[in-house]
C-alpha positions in Angstrom: 39.4 13.2 20.5 36.5 15.4 19.7 35.5 13.1 16.8 35.5 10.1 19.1 33.3 11.9 21.6 30.9 12.9 18.8 30.7 9.4 17.5 30.0 8.1 20.9 27.1 10.5 21.4 25.7 9.6 18.0 26.1 5.9 18.8 24.1 6.4 22.0 21.6 9.0 20.6 20.4 7.1 17.6 19.2 4.0 19.5 17.6 6.2 22.2 15.8 8.1 19.5 14.6 4.9 17.8 13.2 3.7 21.1 11.6 7.0 21.9 9.7 7.3 18.6 8.0 4.0 19.4 5.9 6.0 21.9 4.3 8.1 19.2 0.8 6.7 18.8 0.3 7.4 15.1 0.6 4.4 12.8 -0.7 1.9 15.3 -4.4 1.7 14.3 -4.4 -1.5 12.3 -8.1 -2.2 12.3 -9.6 -2.5 8.9 -13.0 -0.7 8.5 -16.0 -3.0 8.5 -18.7 -2.9 5.9 -18.3 -2.3 2.2 -19.1 -4.9 -0.4 -17.4 -7.9 -2.0 -16.0 -7.3 -5.4 -17.3 -9.6 -8.2 -13.9 -10.1 -9.9 -13.9 -11.2 -13.5 -11.4 -14.0 -12.7 -9.2 -15.4 -9.9 -6.2 -14.0 -11.8 -7.5 -10.4 -11.5 -8.2 -11.0 -7.8 -4.7 -12.4 -7.3 -3.0 -9.5 -9.1 -5.0 -7.0 -7.2 -4.4 -8.6 -3.8 -0.6 -8.6 -4.5 -0.3 -5.1 -5.9 -3.2 -2.9 -4.9 -5.6 -4.1 -2.2 -3.4 -3.3 0.9 -3.9 0.4 0.2 -7.1 0.5 -1.9 -9.5 -1.6 0.1 -10.6 -2.4 3.6 -8.6 -5.7 3.3 -5.2 -4.3 4.3 -2.7 -6.9 5.5 -0.6 -5.3 8.3 2.9 -6.9 8.3 5.0 -7.0 11.5 7.1 -4.0 10.5 3.9 -1.8 10.3 4.2 -1.7 14.1 7.7 -0.2 14.2 8.1 3.5 13.8 9.0 5.2 11.6 7.9 2.5 9.1 4.5 2.4 10.9 4.0 6.1 10.1 4.8 5.7 6.4 2.6 2.7 6.0 -0.3 4.3 7.9 -0.1 7.4 5.7 0.1 5.4 2.5 -3.0 3.3 3.5 -5.0 6.4 4.5 -4.1 8.2 1.3 -4.8 5.2 -0.8 -8.2 4.6 0.7 -9.1 8.3 0.3 -8.2 8.2 -3.4 -9.8 4.9 -4.2 -11.4 2.3 -1.9 -12.7 -0.7 -3.9 -14.4 -2.0 -0.8 -16.7 1.0 -0.6 -16.9 1.9 -4.2 -15.2 5.3 -3.5 -13.1 6.6 -6.4 -12.8 5.9 -10.1 -11.4 2.6 -11.2 -10.5 4.2 -14.6 -8.0 6.4 -12.8 -6.4 3.3 -11.2 -6.1 1.7 -14.6 -4.4 4.8 -16.0 -2.0 4.8 -13.0 -1.1 1.2 -13.6 -0.7 1.9 -17.3 1.6 4.9 -16.6 3.6 2.9 -14.0 2.9 5.2 -11.1 1.0 2.4 -9.4 1.9 0.4 -7.5 4.3 2.9 -6.0 8.1 2.2 -5.9 8.2 2.2 -2.0 5.7 -0.6 -1.9 7.5 -3.0 -4.2 10.6 -4.0 -2.3 8.7 -5.8 0.5 5.8 -7.0 -1.6 6.9 -9.3 -4.5 3.3 -9.4 -5.8 3.5 -5.7 -6.5 6.4 -6.1 -8.9 4.3 -6.6 -12.0 5.8 -7.7 -15.3 4.5 -6.0 -18.5 2.3 -9.0 -19.1 0.9 -8.9 -15.6 0.1 -5.2 -15.9 -1.8 -5.9 -19.1 -3.6 -8.8 -17.5 -4.5 -6.6 -14.5 -5.7 -3.8 -16.7 -7.8 -6.2 -18.8 -9.2 -7.8 -15.7 -10.1 -4.5 -14.2 -11.8 -3.4 -17.4 -13.8 -6.6 -17.4 -14.7 -6.3 -13.7 -15.7 -2.7 -13.7 -17.0 -2.5 -17.3 -17.9 0.7 -19.1 -16.7 2.9 -16.2 -13.1 2.0 -17.1 -13.4 2.3 -20.9 -13.5 -1.5 -21.2 
């Protein structure tokens, strides 16, 4: 009987908790910063690969999907975008594109948690190489290209 009571409280408590955390205001500011500059991509292919794999976190062009409004996902997404922009923001020229190329080459970018809901971030070996080549062509000597 005690197990049944415990399960009942868990079944009630989890939905109540999920509703209550929606009141936490963090993760709701989905305005992209204004300003910055347009990037003169070397090709439409580089722009396409970057848009699918990198630009949501490393630019002021973030696309905020519906689930970015639902806690706790909203908290995780907000933190990833804030951290990504702090490390490298291509819209403002902040950060080193050479480090981004190295992270792509090593496989640490795009991060694993981004890939399941973003098919464009699941890059094949050829797409990774195309992206690296395109970034080197776009950003030139600063990336070792």
